[in-house]
All heavy atoms as a GROMACS GRO file, in nm:
protein
  627
    1MET      N    1  19.748  13.244   9.460
    1MET     CA    2  19.632  13.274   9.378
    1MET      C    3  19.663  13.236   9.234
    1MET      O    4  19.771  13.259   9.184
    1MET     CB    5  19.596  13.422   9.389
    1MET     CG    6  19.486  13.464   9.294
    1MET     SD    7  19.435  13.634   9.318
    1MET     CE    8  19.321  13.608   9.451
    2THR      N    9  19.567  13.178   9.165
    2THR     CA   10  19.583  13.138   9.027
    2THR      C   11  19.576  13.260   8.937
    2THR      O   12  19.490  13.344   8.953
    2THR     CB   13  19.472  13.038   8.988
    2THR    OG1   14  19.472  12.930   9.081
    2THR    CG2   15  19.493  12.986   8.849
    3ASP      N   16  19.669  13.266   8.839
    3ASP     CA   17  19.662  13.374   8.742
    3ASP      C   18  19.541  13.351   8.652
    3ASP      O   19  19.520  13.240   8.602
    3ASP     CB   20  19.790  13.377   8.657
    3ASP     CG   21  19.909  13.429   8.735
    3ASP    OD1   22  19.887  13.507   8.829
    3ASP    OD2   23  20.022  13.392   8.700
    4LYS      N   24  19.464  13.454   8.630
    4LYS     CA   25  19.346  13.445   8.545
    4LYS      C   26  19.376  13.512   8.412
    4LYS      O   27  19.447  13.611   8.405
    4LYS     CB   28  19.226  13.514   8.612
    4LYS     CG   29  19.184  13.446   8.739
    4LYS     CD   30  19.063  13.516   8.797
    4LYS     CE   31  19.022  13.452   8.928
    4LYS     NZ   32  18.904  13.516   8.984
    5LYS      N   33  19.319  13.455   8.304
    5LYS     CA   34  19.336  13.513   8.171
    5LYS      C   35  19.261  13.645   8.164
    5LYS      O   36  19.157  13.663   8.225
    5LYS     CB   37  19.279  13.420   8.065
    5LYS     CG   38  19.357  13.292   8.050
    5LYS     CD   39  19.294  13.205   7.941
    5LYS     CE   40  19.369  13.074   7.930
    5LYS     NZ   41  19.309  12.987   7.828
    6GLU      N   42  19.316  13.739   8.086
    6GLU     CA   43  19.248  13.866   8.064
    6GLU      C   44  19.118  13.839   7.987
    6GLU      O   45  19.109  13.743   7.910
    6GLU     CB   46  19.337  13.963   7.988
    6GLU     CG   47  19.451  14.012   8.073
    6GLU     CD   48  19.525  14.129   8.011
    6GLU    OE1   49  19.477  14.187   7.912
    6GLU    OE2   50  19.633  14.162   8.062
    7ARG      N   51  19.020  13.924   8.010
    7ARG     CA   52  18.887  13.899   7.955
    7ARG      C   53  18.814  14.031   7.938
    7ARG      O   54  18.825  14.120   8.019
    7ARG     CB   55  18.814  13.809   8.055
    7ARG     CG   56  18.685  13.756   8.010
    7ARG     CD   57  18.630  13.661   8.114
    7ARG     NE   58  18.494  13.629   8.074
    7ARG     CZ   59  18.416  13.545   8.133
    7ARG    NH1   60  18.458  13.482   8.239
    7ARG    NH2   61  18.296  13.523   8.090
    8ASP      N   62  18.740  14.045   7.829
    8ASP     CA   63  18.656  14.164   7.805
    8ASP      C   64  18.532  14.115   7.733
    8ASP      O   65  18.534  14.097   7.611
    8ASP     CB   66  18.732  14.268   7.724
    8ASP     CG   67  18.656  14.400   7.714
    8ASP    OD1   68  18.544  14.411   7.767
    8ASP    OD2   69  18.710  14.492   7.652
    9ILE      N   70  18.425  14.091   7.808
    9ILE     CA   71  18.303  14.033   7.754
    9ILE      C   72  18.185  14.125   7.783
    9ILE      O   73  18.175  14.180   7.891
    9ILE     CB   74  18.277  13.894   7.818
    9ILE    CG1   75  18.383  13.796   7.771
    9ILE    CG2   76  18.138  13.843   7.786
    9ILE    CD1   77  18.374  13.660   7.833
   10GLU      N   78  18.099  14.138   7.685
   10GLU     CA   79  17.973  14.209   7.706
   10GLU      C   80  17.863  14.107   7.684
   10GLU      O   81  17.852  14.048   7.577
   10GLU     CB   82  17.960  14.325   7.607
   10GLU     CG   83  17.835  14.407   7.629
   10GLU     CD   84  17.831  14.532   7.543
   10GLU    OE1   85  17.938  14.588   7.514
   10GLU    OE2   86  17.721  14.572   7.504
   11LYS      N   87  17.783  14.085   7.786
   11LYS     CA   88  17.677  13.984   7.781
   11LYS      C   89  17.542  14.053   7.785
   11LYS      O   90  17.519  14.139   7.868
   11LYS     CB   91  17.692  13.890   7.901
   11LYS     CG   92  17.587  13.784   7.914
   11LYS     CD   93  17.614  13.668   7.823
   11LYS     CE   94  17.520  13.554   7.860
   11LYS     NZ   95  17.448  13.502   7.752
   12HIS      N   96  17.454  14.017   7.693
   12HIS     CA   97  17.321  14.076   7.687
   12HIS      C   98  17.221  13.987   7.760
   12HIS      O   99  17.230  13.864   7.750
   12HIS     CB  100  17.278  14.097   7.542
   12HIS     CG  101  17.362  14.198   7.471
   12HIS    ND1  102  17.328  14.332   7.466
   12HIS    CD2  103  17.480  14.188   7.407
   12HIS    CE1  104  17.422  14.398   7.400
   12HIS    NE2  105  17.516  14.312   7.364
   13TYR      N  106  17.128  14.048   7.831
   13TYR     CA  107  17.027  13.976   7.907
   13TYR      C  108  16.889  14.029   7.872
   13TYR      O  109  16.874  14.145   7.833
   13TYR     CB  110  17.050  13.995   8.058
   13TYR     CG  111  17.178  13.935   8.107
   13TYR    CD1  112  17.291  14.013   8.128
   13TYR    CD2  113  17.188  13.799   8.133
   13TYR    CE1  114  17.410  13.958   8.172
   13TYR    CE2  115  17.307  13.743   8.177
   13TYR     CZ  116  17.417  13.823   8.197
   13TYR     OH  117  17.534  13.768   8.240
   14SER      N  118  16.789  13.946   7.892
   14SER     CA  119  16.651  13.992   7.878
   14SER      C  120  16.623  14.091   7.991
   14SER      O  121  16.697  14.097   8.090
   14SER     CB  122  16.554  13.874   7.887
   14SER     OG  123  16.553  13.823   8.020
   15ASN      N  124  16.517  14.167   7.978
   15ASN     CA  125  16.480  14.262   8.084
   15ASN      C  126  16.462  14.190   8.218
   15ASN      O  127  16.510  14.237   8.321
   15ASN     CB  128  16.352  14.338   8.047
   15ASN     CG  129  16.376  14.439   7.937
   15ASN    OD1  130  16.488  14.463   7.895
   15ASN    ND2  131  16.268  14.497   7.889
   16ALA      N  132  16.392  14.077   8.217
   16ALA     CA  133  16.366  14.003   8.341
   16ALA      C  134  16.497  13.954   8.404
   16ALA      O  135  16.515  13.962   8.526
   16ALA     CB  136  16.272  13.886   8.315
   17GLU      N  137  16.590  13.903   8.323
   17GLU     CA  138  16.719  13.856   8.376
   17GLU      C  139  16.799  13.971   8.433
   17GLU      O  140  16.861  13.958   8.539
   17GLU     CB  141  16.799  13.787   8.265
   17GLU     CG  142  16.741  13.655   8.219
   17GLU     CD  143  16.808  13.603   8.094
   17GLU    OE1  144  16.843  13.684   8.005
   17GLU    OE2  145  16.826  13.480   8.084
   18PHE      N  146  16.799  14.084   8.363
   18PHE     CA  147  16.873  14.202   8.409
   18PHE      C  148  16.818  14.253   8.542
   18PHE      O  149  16.894  14.281   8.634
   18PHE     CB  150  16.867  14.311   8.302
   18PHE     CG  151  16.952  14.431   8.332
   18PHE    CD1  152  17.090  14.422   8.337
   18PHE    CD2  153  16.893  14.554   8.356
   18PHE    CE1  154  17.168  14.534   8.364
   18PHE    CE2  155  16.971  14.667   8.383
   18PHE     CZ  156  17.108  14.656   8.388
   19VAL      N  157  16.687  14.260   8.553
   19VAL     CA  158  16.623  14.304   8.677
   19VAL      C  159  16.659  14.210   8.792
   19VAL      O  160  16.692  14.254   8.902
   19VAL     CB  161  16.470  14.314   8.659
   19VAL    CG1  162  16.399  14.328   8.792
   19VAL    CG2  163  16.436  14.432   8.568
   20ALA      N  164  16.656  14.080   8.767
   20ALA     CA  165  16.689  13.982   8.872
   20ALA      C  166  16.833  14.000   8.920
   20ALA      O  167  16.861  13.995   9.040
   20ALA     CB  168  16.666  13.841   8.820
   21LYS      N  169  16.925  14.024   8.827
   21LYS     CA  170  17.065  14.044   8.865
   21LYS      C  171  17.082  14.174   8.944
   21LYS      O  172  17.155  14.177   9.044
   21LYS     CB  173  17.154  14.042   8.741
   21LYS     CG  174  17.161  13.903   8.680
   21LYS     CD  175  17.245  13.898   8.558
   21LYS     CE  176  17.238  13.765   8.488
   21LYS     NZ  177  17.248  13.647   8.569
   22LEU      N  178  17.016  14.280   8.901
   22LEU     CA  179  17.024  14.406   8.975
   22LEU      C  180  16.967  14.392   9.116
   22LEU      O  181  17.024  14.446   9.211
   22LEU     CB  182  16.949  14.517   8.901
   22LEU     CG  183  17.016  14.574   8.777
   22LEU    CD1  184  16.923  14.675   8.709
   22LEU    CD2  185  17.149  14.639   8.811
   23ARG      N  186  16.858  14.317   9.131
   23ARG     CA  187  16.800  14.297   9.264
   23ARG      C  188  16.895  14.219   9.354
   23ARG      O  189  16.912  14.253   9.471
   23ARG     CB  190  16.666  14.223   9.253
   23ARG     CG  191  16.554  14.312   9.212
   23ARG     CD  192  16.417  14.252   9.243
   23ARG     NE  193  16.316  14.349   9.204
   23ARG     CZ  194  16.234  14.334   9.101
   23ARG    NH1  195  16.236  14.224   9.029
   23ARG    NH2  196  16.146  14.429   9.071
   24ARG      N  197  16.957  14.114   9.299
   24ARG     CA  198  17.053  14.037   9.380
   24ARG      C  199  17.173  14.123   9.419
   24ARG      O  200  17.222  14.116   9.531
   24ARG     CB  201  17.100  13.912   9.304
   24ARG     CG  202  16.996  13.804   9.296
   24ARG     CD  203  17.049  13.670   9.245
   24ARG     NE  204  17.137  13.676   9.129
   24ARG     CZ  205  17.269  13.666   9.132
   24ARG    NH1  206  17.334  13.648   9.245
   24ARG    NH2  207  17.340  13.671   9.020
   25LEU      N  208  17.220  14.208   9.325
   25LEU     CA  209  17.332  14.298   9.354
   25LEU      C  210  17.292  14.396   9.464
   25LEU      O  211  17.366  14.415   9.561
   25LEU     CB  212  17.374  14.375   9.228
   25LEU     CG  213  17.477  14.485   9.250
   25LEU    CD1  214  17.607  14.430   9.305
   25LEU    CD2  215  17.500  14.561   9.120
   26ALA      N  216  17.175  14.458   9.451
   26ALA     CA  217  17.129  14.555   9.552
   26ALA      C  218  17.117  14.489   9.688
   26ALA      O  219  17.157  14.547   9.790
   26ALA     CB  220  16.995  14.615   9.510
   27ASP      N  221  17.064  14.368   9.693
   27ASP     CA  222  17.051  14.296   9.821
   27ASP      C  223  17.188  14.270   9.884
   27ASP      O  224  17.207  14.288  10.003
   27ASP     CB  225  16.977  14.164   9.802
   27ASP     CG  226  16.830  14.182   9.774
   27ASP    OD1  227  16.776  14.293   9.796
   27ASP    OD2  228  16.766  14.083   9.729
   28ALA      N  229  17.286  14.230   9.802
   28ALA     CA  230  17.421  14.203   9.852
   28ALA      C  231  17.487  14.330   9.905
   28ALA      O  232  17.546  14.330  10.013
   28ALA     CB  233  17.507  14.139   9.743
   29VAL      N  234  17.477  14.439   9.829
   29VAL     CA  235  17.537  14.566   9.872
   29VAL      C  236  17.472  14.613  10.001
   29VAL      O  237  17.540  14.653  10.096
   29VAL     CB  238  17.525  14.673   9.761
   29VAL    CG1  239  17.569  14.810   9.812
   29VAL    CG2  240  17.607  14.632   9.639
   30GLU      N  241  17.340  14.607  10.006
   30GLU     CA  242  17.266  14.654  10.124
   30GLU      C  243  17.298  14.572  10.248
   30GLU      O  244  17.310  14.627  10.358
   30GLU     CB  245  17.116  14.649  10.094
   30GLU     CG  246  17.031  14.715  10.201
   30GLU     CD  247  16.886  14.723  10.158
   30GLU    OE1  248  16.829  14.620  10.119
   30GLU    OE2  249  16.833  14.836  10.164
   31SER      N  250  17.316  14.440  10.231
   31SER     CA  251  17.342  14.354  10.347
   31SER      C  252  17.490  14.345  10.382
   31SER      O  253  17.528  14.284  10.481
   31SER     CB  254  17.287  14.214  10.322
   31SER     OG  255  17.363  14.148  10.221
   32GLY      N  256  17.576  14.404  10.298
   32GLY     CA  257  17.720  14.400  10.324
   32GLY      C  258  17.783  14.265  10.297
   32GLY      O  259  17.883  14.228  10.358
   33SER      N  260  17.726  14.191  10.202
   33SER     CA  261  17.783  14.060  10.168
   33SER      C  262  17.836  14.061  10.026
   33SER      O  263  17.804  14.149   9.946
   33SER     CB  264  17.677  13.950  10.185
   33SER     OG  265  17.564  13.978  10.107
   34ARG      N  266  17.919  13.963   9.995
   34ARG     CA  267  17.976  13.959   9.860
   34ARG      C  268  17.868  13.921   9.760
   34ARG      O  269  17.768  13.857   9.794
   34ARG     CB  270  18.094  13.863   9.853
   34ARG     CG  271  18.057  13.718   9.843
   34ARG     CD  272  18.181  13.634   9.828
   34ARG     NE  273  18.143  13.494   9.811
   34ARG     CZ  274  18.226  13.397   9.793
   34ARG    NH1  275  18.356  13.420   9.792
   34ARG    NH2  276  18.182  13.274   9.777
   35PHE      N  277  17.891  13.959   9.636
   35PHE     CA  278  17.797  13.934   9.528
   35PHE      C  279  17.858  13.829   9.435
   35PHE      O  280  17.975  13.837   9.400
   35PHE     CB  281  17.770  14.063   9.451
   35PHE     CG  282  17.681  14.047   9.332
   35PHE    CD1  283  17.549  14.009   9.346
   35PHE    CD2  284  17.729  14.072   9.204
   35PHE    CE1  285  17.466  13.996   9.237
   35PHE    CE2  286  17.647  14.061   9.094
   35PHE     CZ  287  17.514  14.022   9.110
   36GLU      N  288  17.779  13.731   9.397
   36GLU     CA  289  17.824  13.628   9.304
   36GLU      C  290  17.740  13.637   9.177
   36GLU      O  291  17.618  13.652   9.183
   36GLU     CB  292  17.808  13.489   9.365
   36GLU     CG  293  17.888  13.468   9.491
   36GLU     CD  294  17.867  13.331   9.550
   36GLU    OE1  295  17.826  13.238   9.477
   36GLU    OE2  296  17.890  13.316   9.670
   37ILE      N  297  17.807  13.626   9.062
   37ILE     CA  298  17.738  13.629   8.934
   37ILE      C  299  17.814  13.542   8.836
   37ILE      O  300  17.937  13.534   8.842
   37ILE     CB  301  17.723  13.774   8.881
   37ILE    CG1  302  17.638  13.779   8.756
   37ILE    CG2  303  17.859  13.838   8.859
   37ILE    CD1  304  17.599  13.920   8.712
   38GLN      N  305  17.741  13.476   8.747
   38GLN     CA  306  17.804  13.399   8.641
   38GLN      C  307  17.784  13.474   8.510
   38GLN      O  308  17.671  13.509   8.476
   38GLN     CB  309  17.745  13.259   8.631
   38GLN     CG  310  17.818  13.173   8.531
   38GLN     CD  311  17.784  13.027   8.543
   38GLN    OE1  312  17.755  12.978   8.650
   38GLN    NE2  313  17.786  12.957   8.432
   39ILE      N  314  17.895  13.500   8.441
   39ILE     CA  315  17.891  13.572   8.314
   39ILE      C  316  17.964  13.489   8.210
   39ILE      O  317  18.083  13.460   8.226
   39ILE     CB  318  17.956  13.712   8.326
   39ILE    CG1  319  17.888  13.793   8.436
   39ILE    CG2  320  17.951  13.784   8.192
   39ILE    CD1  321  17.959  13.922   8.469
   40ALA      N  322  17.892  13.450   8.106
   40ALA     CA  323  17.950  13.372   7.996
   40ALA      C  324  18.030  13.253   8.046
   40ALA      O  325  18.143  13.230   8.006
   40ALA     CB  326  18.034  13.462   7.905
   41GLY      N  327  17.971  13.180   8.139
   41GLY     CA  328  18.030  13.056   8.187
   41GLY      C  329  18.132  13.068   8.299
   41GLY      O  330  18.184  12.968   8.347
   42GLU      N  331  18.165  13.188   8.342
   42GLU     CA  332  18.261  13.206   8.451
   42GLU      C  333  18.192  13.268   8.572
   42GLU      O  334  18.124  13.369   8.561
   42GLU     CB  335  18.378  13.295   8.407
   42GLU     CG  336  18.484  13.309   8.516
   42GLU     CD  337  18.606  13.388   8.471
   42GLU    OE1  338  18.637  13.387   8.350
   42GLU    OE2  339  18.669  13.451   8.557
   43ARG      N  340  18.212  13.204   8.687
   43ARG     CA  341  18.154  13.256   8.811
   43ARG      C  342  18.248  13.363   8.867
   43ARG      O  343  18.368  13.342   8.879
   43ARG     CB  344  18.135  13.146   8.914
   43ARG     CG  345  18.067  13.199   9.039
   43ARG     CD  346  17.986  13.096   9.112
   43ARG     NE  347  17.880  13.036   9.037
   43ARG     CZ  348  17.758  13.086   9.022
   43ARG    NH1  349  17.727  13.202   9.075
   43ARG    NH2  350  17.666  13.022   8.953
   44ILE      N  351  18.192  13.480   8.897
   44ILE     CA  352  18.267  13.594   8.948
   44ILE      C  353  18.221  13.621   9.091
   44ILE      O  354  18.101  13.624   9.119
   44ILE     CB  355  18.241  13.721   8.863
   44ILE    CG1  356  18.258  13.692   8.713
   44ILE    CG2  357  18.326  13.838   8.910
   44ILE    CD1  358  18.396  13.654   8.671
   45TYR      N  359  18.317  13.642   9.180
   45TYR     CA  360  18.288  13.673   9.319
   45TYR      C  361  18.331  13.816   9.345
   45TYR      O  362  18.450  13.848   9.340
   45TYR     CB  363  18.363  13.578   9.413
   45TYR     CG  364  18.324  13.434   9.389
   45TYR    CD1  365  18.398  13.352   9.305
   45TYR    CD2  366  18.211  13.380   9.449
   45TYR    CE1  367  18.362  13.220   9.282
   45TYR    CE2  368  18.173  13.249   9.427
   45TYR     CZ  369  18.250  13.169   9.343
   45TYR     OH  370  18.212  13.039   9.320
   46VAL      N  371  18.235  13.903   9.370
   46VAL     CA  372  18.262  14.045   9.394
   46VAL      C  373  18.273  14.066   9.544
   46VAL      O  374  18.176  14.044   9.618
   46VAL     CB  375  18.149  14.133   9.337
   46VAL    CG1  376  18.177  14.280   9.364
   46VAL    CG2  377  18.131  14.107   9.188
   47PRO      N  378  18.390  14.108   9.593
   47PRO     CA  379  18.407  14.124   9.737
   47PRO      C  380  18.334  14.246   9.793
   47PRO      O  381  18.299  14.338   9.718
   47PRO     CB  382  18.559  14.142   9.752
   47PRO     CG  383  18.603  14.199   9.621
   47PRO     CD  384  18.510  14.142   9.518
   48VAL      N  385  18.313  14.245   9.921
   48VAL     CA  386  18.244  14.355   9.989
   48VAL      C  387  18.319  14.486   9.970
   48VAL      O  388  18.258  14.592   9.962
   48VAL     CB  389  18.229  14.321  10.139
   48VAL    CG1  390  18.171  14.438  10.216
   48VAL    CG2  391  18.142  14.198  10.157
   49ARG      N  392  18.451  14.481   9.957
   49ARG     CA  393  18.533  14.603   9.945
   49ARG      C  394  18.525  14.667   9.806
   49ARG      O  395  18.586  14.772   9.782
   49ARG     CB  396  18.678  14.571   9.979
   49ARG     CG  397  18.746  14.484   9.877
   49ARG     CD  398  18.891  14.452   9.913
   49ARG     NE  399  18.954  14.374   9.809
   49ARG     CZ  400  18.936  14.244   9.790
   49ARG    NH1  401  18.857  14.176   9.870
   49ARG    NH2  402  18.997  14.180   9.692
   50ALA      N  403  18.449  14.610   9.713
   50ALA     CA  404  18.439  14.664   9.577
   50ALA      C  405  18.385  14.807   9.581
   50ALA      O  406  18.315  14.846   9.673
   50ALA     CB  407  18.347  14.576   9.493
   51GLU      N  408  18.421  14.884   9.478
   51GLU     CA  409  18.373  15.021   9.464
   51GLU      C  410  18.274  15.027   9.349
   51GLU      O  411  18.293  14.963   9.245
   51GLU     CB  412  18.490  15.115   9.438
   51GLU     CG  413  18.587  15.123   9.554
   51GLU     CD  414  18.704  15.215   9.526
   51GLU    OE1  415  18.721  15.260   9.410
   51GLU    OE2  416  18.780  15.241   9.619
   52TYR      N  417  18.170  15.105   9.366
   52TYR     CA  418  18.062  15.114   9.268
   52TYR      C  419  18.058  15.254   9.208
   52TYR      O  420  18.075  15.352   9.278
   52TYR     CB  421  17.928  15.083   9.336
   52TYR     CG  422  17.926  14.944   9.396
   52TYR    CD1  423  17.969  14.922   9.526
   52TYR    CD2  424  17.883  14.835   9.321
   52TYR    CE1  425  17.969  14.794   9.579
   52TYR    CE2  426  17.883  14.708   9.374
   52TYR     CZ  427  17.926  14.688   9.503
   52TYR     OH  428  17.927  14.562   9.557
   53SER      N  429  18.034  15.260   9.077
   53SER     CA  430  18.021  15.389   9.010
   53SER      C  431  17.924  15.376   8.893
   53SER      O  432  17.892  15.266   8.849
   53SER     CB  433  18.157  15.440   8.960
   53SER     OG  434  18.209  15.351   8.862
   54VAL      N  435  17.878  15.491   8.845
   54VAL     CA  436  17.792  15.497   8.728
   54VAL      C  437  17.859  15.588   8.627
   54VAL      O  438  17.904  15.697   8.661
   54VAL     CB  439  17.651  15.551   8.766
   54VAL    CG1  440  17.563  15.558   8.642
   54VAL    CG2  441  17.587  15.465   8.873
   55GLU      N  442  17.866  15.542   8.504
   55GLU     CA  443  17.933  15.617   8.398
   55GLU      C  444  17.832  15.647   8.287
   55GLU      O  445  17.752  15.561   8.251
   55GLU     CB  446  18.048  15.533   8.342
   55GLU     CG  447  18.127  15.600   8.234
   55GLU     CD  448  18.243  15.513   8.187
   55GLU    OE1  449  18.309  15.450   8.270
   55GLU    OE2  450  18.266  15.510   8.064
   56HIS      N  451  17.837  15.769   8.234
   56HIS     CA  452  17.752  15.807   8.121
   56HIS      C  453  17.840  15.850   8.006
   56HIS      O  454  17.932  15.930   8.023
   56HIS     CB  455  17.658  15.923   8.162
   56HIS     CG  456  17.576  15.972   8.048
   56HIS    ND1  457  17.586  16.102   8.001
   56HIS    CD2  458  17.483  15.912   7.970
   56HIS    CE1  459  17.502  16.118   7.900
   56HIS    NE2  460  17.439  16.004   7.879
   57GLU      N  461  17.812  15.795   7.888
   57GLU     CA  462  17.887  15.830   7.768
   57GLU      C  463  17.789  15.874   7.660
   57GLU      O  464  17.680  15.819   7.648
   57GLU     CB  465  17.966  15.710   7.716
   57GLU     CG  466  18.072  15.660   7.812
   57GLU     CD  467  18.142  15.535   7.759
   57GLU    OE1  468  18.140  15.512   7.636
   57GLU    OE2  469  18.196  15.461   7.842
   58ARG      N  470  17.832  15.972   7.580
   58ARG     CA  471  17.752  16.018   7.466
   58ARG      C  472  17.845  16.037   7.348
   58ARG      O  473  17.950  16.099   7.360
   58ARG     CB  474  17.683  16.149   7.499
   58ARG     CG  475  17.596  16.203   7.386
   58ARG     CD  476  17.532  16.337   7.419
   58ARG     NE  477  17.445  16.327   7.536
   58ARG     CZ  478  17.456  16.404   7.646
   58ARG    NH1  479  17.551  16.496   7.653
   58ARG    NH2  480  17.373  16.390   7.747
   59GLU      N  481  17.805  15.979   7.234
   59GLU     CA  482  17.882  15.996   7.110
   59GLU      C  483  17.782  15.999   6.995
   59GLU      O  484  17.713  15.900   6.970
   59GLU     CB  485  17.981  15.881   7.092
   59GLU     CG  486  18.071  15.900   6.974
   59GLU     CD  487  18.176  15.791   6.964
   59GLU    OE1  488  18.227  15.746   7.068
   59GLU    OE2  489  18.206  15.750   6.851
   60GLY      N  490  17.772  16.113   6.930
   60GLY     CA  491  17.675  16.128   6.823
   60GLY      C  492  17.534  16.109   6.877
   60GLY      O  493  17.495  16.172   6.974
   61ASN      N  494  17.458  16.020   6.814
   61ASN     CA  495  17.321  15.992   6.857
   61ASN      C  496  17.312  15.882   6.962
   61ASN      O  497  17.203  15.849   7.006
   61ASN     CB  498  17.235  15.953   6.736
   61ASN     CG  499  17.213  16.070   6.643
   61ASN    OD1  500  17.215  16.185   6.684
   61ASN    ND2  501  17.193  16.042   6.515
   62GLU      N  502  17.423  15.821   6.998
   62GLU     CA  503  17.422  15.710   7.092
   62GLU      C  504  17.458  15.756   7.232
   62GLU      O  505  17.544  15.841   7.252
   62GLU     CB  506  17.521  15.601   7.049
   62GLU     CG  507  17.480  15.532   6.923
   62GLU     CD  508  17.571  15.415   6.891
   62GLU    OE1  509  17.669  15.391   6.964
   62GLU    OE2  510  17.544  15.346   6.791
   63GLU      N  511  17.389  15.699   7.330
   63GLU     CA  512  17.419  15.724   7.471
   63GLU      C  513  17.430  15.591   7.542
   63GLU      O  514  17.368  15.492   7.503
   63GLU     CB  515  17.311  15.811   7.535
   63GLU     CG  516  17.305  15.949   7.473
   63GLU     CD  517  17.239  16.051   7.560
   63GLU    OE1  518  17.263  16.052   7.682
   63GLU    OE2  519  17.164  16.134   7.506
   64GLU      N  520  17.510  15.590   7.647
   64GLU     CA  521  17.534  15.466   7.721
   64GLU      C  522  17.549  15.498   7.869
   64GLU      O  523  17.614  15.596   7.906
   64GLU     CB  524  17.662  15.401   7.668
   64GLU     CG  525  17.699  15.273   7.734
   64GLU     CD  526  17.823  15.210   7.670
   64GLU    OE1  527  17.857  15.244   7.554
   64GLU    OE2  528  17.886  15.128   7.738
   65ILE      N  529  17.490  15.415   7.952
   65ILE     CA  530  17.510  15.421   8.097
   65ILE      C  531  17.568  15.288   8.139
   65ILE      O  532  17.515  15.182   8.102
   65ILE     CB  533  17.378  15.447   8.172
   65ILE    CG1  534  17.325  15.586   8.139
   65ILE    CG2  535  17.399  15.432   8.323
   65ILE    CD1  536  17.188  15.615   8.198
   66GLU      N  537  17.676  15.291   8.213
   66GLU     CA  538  17.738  15.170   8.264
   66GLU      C  539  17.738  15.175   8.416
   66GLU      O  540  17.784  15.273   8.475
   66GLU     CB  541  17.883  15.158   8.215
   66GLU     CG  542  17.897  15.138   8.067
   66GLU     CD  543  18.042  15.126   8.024
   66GLU    OE1  544  18.132  15.118   8.111
   66GLU    OE2  545  18.066  15.125   7.902
   67PHE      N  546  17.686  15.070   8.476
   67PHE     CA  547  17.697  15.052   8.621
   67PHE      C  548  17.824  14.970   8.642
   67PHE      O  549  17.831  14.856   8.595
   67PHE     CB  550  17.574  14.979   8.676
   67PHE     CG  551  17.449  15.060   8.666
   67PHE    CD1  552  17.373  15.060   8.550
   67PHE    CD2  553  17.407  15.137   8.772
   67PHE    CE1  554  17.256  15.135   8.540
   67PHE    CE2  555  17.291  15.213   8.763
   67PHE     CZ  556  17.216  15.212   8.647
   68GLN      N  557  17.922  15.028   8.708
   68GLN     CA  558  18.052  14.963   8.719
   68GLN      C  559  18.080  14.919   8.862
   68GLN      O  560  18.047  14.989   8.958
   68GLN     CB  561  18.164  15.057   8.672
   68GLN     CG  562  18.152  15.091   8.526
   68GLN     CD  563  18.268  15.178   8.479
   68GLN    OE1  564  18.345  15.233   8.558
   68GLN    NE2  565  18.280  15.191   8.349
   69ILE      N  566  18.144  14.805   8.871
   69ILE     CA  567  18.188  14.749   8.998
   69ILE      C  568  18.336  14.717   8.980
   69ILE      O  569  18.373  14.643   8.889
   69ILE     CB  570  18.111  14.620   9.034
   69ILE    CG1  571  17.961  14.645   9.029
   69ILE    CG2  572  18.156  14.569   9.169
   69ILE    CD1  573  17.879  14.518   9.035
   70LYS      N  574  18.422  14.775   9.064
   70LYS     CA  575  18.567  14.755   9.050
   70LYS      C  576  18.628  14.713   9.182
   70LYS      O  577  18.588  14.759   9.289
   70LYS     CB  578  18.636  14.883   9.003
   70LYS     CG  579  18.600  14.922   8.862
   70LYS     CD  580  18.679  15.045   8.819
   70LYS     CE  581  18.640  15.087   8.679
   70LYS     NZ  582  18.719  15.201   8.633
   71TRP      N  583  18.730  14.626   9.173
   71TRP     CA  584  18.806  14.585   9.289
   71TRP      C  585  18.938  14.526   9.243
   71TRP      O  586  18.955  14.494   9.126
   71TRP     CB  587  18.729  14.482   9.373
   71TRP     CG  588  18.712  14.347   9.309
   71TRP    CD1  589  18.793  14.237   9.326
   71TRP    CD2  590  18.613  14.308   9.215
   71TRP    NE1  591  18.748  14.133   9.248
   71TRP    CE2  592  18.637  14.174   9.180
   71TRP    CE3  593  18.504  14.372   9.157
   71TRP    CZ2  594  18.558  14.104   9.091
   71TRP    CZ3  595  18.426  14.302   9.068
   71TRP    CH2  596  18.452  14.169   9.036
   72CYS      N  597  19.032  14.518   9.332
   72CYS     CA  598  19.161  14.452   9.305
   72CYS      C  599  19.163  14.322   9.383
   72CYS      O  600  19.122  14.318   9.500
   72CYS     CB  601  19.277  14.541   9.349
   72CYS     SG  602  19.300  14.686   9.247
   73ASN      N  603  19.212  14.218   9.318
   73ASN     CA  604  19.227  14.091   9.387
   73ASN      C  605  19.350  14.098   9.476
   73ASN      O  606  19.454  14.151   9.436
   73ASN     CB  607  19.240  13.975   9.287
   73ASN     CG  608  19.110  13.951   9.215
   73ASN    OD1  609  19.003  13.950   9.276
   73ASN    ND2  610  19.116  13.932   9.085
   74LYS      N  611  19.336  14.044   9.595
   74LYS     CA  612  19.448  14.044   9.689
   74LYS      C  613  19.548  13.937   9.645
   74LYS      O  614  19.510  13.832   9.596
   74LYS     CB  615  19.400  14.017   9.831
   74LYS     CG  616  19.314  14.128   9.883
   74LYS     CD  617  19.272  14.101  10.025
   74LYS     CE  618  19.192  14.217  10.077
   74LYS     NZ  619  19.149  14.197  10.217
   75ASP      N  620  19.676  13.965   9.663
   75ASP     CA  621  19.781  13.868   9.628
   75ASP      C  622  19.786  13.757   9.727
   75ASP      O  623  19.748  13.762   9.838
   75ASP     CB  624  19.917  13.937   9.621
   75ASP     CG  625  19.920  14.037   9.506
   75ASP    OD1  626  19.847  14.017   9.408
   75ASP    OD2  627  19.997  14.134   9.514
   0.00000   0.00000   0.00000
């Protein structure tokens, strides 16, 4: 497996783009297939074994919800 560079990117999408990505993700999870997404020029392949969580953060007047998808790449 090729070593990949570390990366921490936050990409903003229009409402329509975000909805389309969420629908494709939901369809992949529901059908038990892997999810593919391109973020800032890099194609990411999310395996079926990925774990999904929702995180809520609050600091002062700001609140944030993150939909997280995590997995480990096999060696």
